[in-house]
N, C-alpha and C positions, 0 to 999 in steps of 0.2 A: 540483394534490398526490394523486395517487390517494387511497385506499385502502389499498391495499399499501404503496404510499411511505412516507406514513405513521409505520405501521407500521416499517419496512423505519429509516426514520431513529430513531424512538425508538430501538426496540430496538438500535441500532449506535451511537447518542451516546458512553455511555461509551468504547468499543471505539475509536472514531473519534476523540475528544480524549484518550486515551494513543497514538495511531496519530501523530496530526499533532506531540505532546509527544516523541515517541521521533523523526523527522523530524528536525524541529526542532534535537535533540540531536544527533543523525546528524551533520547538514551545519555546525554549530558546530565539532563535530570536527574533519571533515575541513579545515574551513578552518584549524586549529590545525594540523594535521600537516604539511596544505602549507607554510603558512610555518617550521613548522621545519625540514621536507625543505630550502626554499630559502633558509632562512639558513644552513644546515652544506653545503650543498653546491657543487660548482664544474660549472656548464653546462660550460662549455669542455673539460674535461676529463674529463666523463660523454661528450660527444658531445649531440648535439640531440636524437636519436633515445632514447638512453636518457633523458636528464635527461625528456623531456616524457613518455617512458610510463609513469618514476615517478612524474611529478606527477599523468596519467591514474589511474592506479589508486591512489592514493593518497584520489581525491574520485570513486572509485565510475565511471571510466570518461571517457571524453571526454566525453558531453552533459552529463554534472553538470559536470565541469572547465568547460566552456563555460557551465553556467546559473549557477553561482556565484559565481565568479571574476569580478572587475570590478563590483560588488557591495559594496554597505555591507550593516553587517547585515540596517537596515532590510529594502534592495532582495531578503536572500539567503531574510529570515523569509519572503518575499512571492512569491520564488519556490516554496521549498517549500511553502506554503498553498496556491499555486493548485496544486502537483502533489497534492496531497495530496485536495485537491477535486477531483478529475479522475479519481485512484484511487476513493477512494470513489464519487463518481456513477456510474463505469466499472462498480463492483461491486455496486451496489444496482439499475443498471437488469441487469443477467444475473439476479441472484436472481429481480427481480420478470418476467422475462419468462418464466424457467420455471415460478415462480409460477403465472403468467396462463395458463402454457401448459397445466397441470394442473388450472384451473378455478377456480384460489383467490379466494375473494371476503373470507376475513377471516383472519389470524393470528390463534395462539392458545399458549398453555403454551409460554411461551420460557425457555429454560433456554440459557446460555453457560458456555463458561469459558477462559479462559487457559493460552493454552502457548508455547512457547518459540520456533514458530513461525508466533504467529498467534492464532487461536481457532478451536474448536469448539461447535460446538452442535446441539441438537436444539429444533424447534419444529411447532406442528400450523397444517394451515390447512385452513379447512370448503371444503368445495367444495360443487355442486351434487347430487353425488353422496353429499354423505359429508365423512366427516374423513379426512386423510391427513396421516403423518407429515415431516417436512424435516429432512435429517441437511444441516448445512454443517461443511464442515471446508475452511480455510487451511495451505496448503503454501510450502514457499519453493520459488520457481522461479529460471531462470536457468542461464548454464551459459555455453561459448566461445564462442555468437553472440548472444547477449544482454547488453546493456551494462549491464546492471546488476540487480543480486539484487532479487527482488518476489515478496510473495506473491501466488498464486493462487486464488480460492474454488472449492471444487468444492461443487455442489449438488445434492443426488439426494431425489428426492420418491416416497416409497414408500406403499404400501396403508397402512395402521394396523390 
């Protein structure tokens, strides 16, 4: 693990743990909503298409429906944990790539705050040319052609 990777892992540890907990709670709530819908709906009256469209909508899309149904609680927790790990790894790799492109050798002065759509933060990186400020923002992304609403992390490296 590089110095930058270690710094990112440490910086985001608390937020990542909260992210995993929220995703686990979300998955459990989706399964409960699906169970309630199945218990109170008549698939024949609704028609197959409408019935499954509602199931997919309740689960956050067809991909989540397929990933979470058919598993017990432990299996669902594992699926969600693996998903979260991939999201965290991809986010950190993206940030690390930006920092390395800017010539970062060290991360300093970290300040983060939670928002409704994720987190925003500032920190300073040390480069051979001096110090630079880095601004990180998360936004909610997703829409018609995206299967699942998700966070997108924006990274901006600025002269200090």
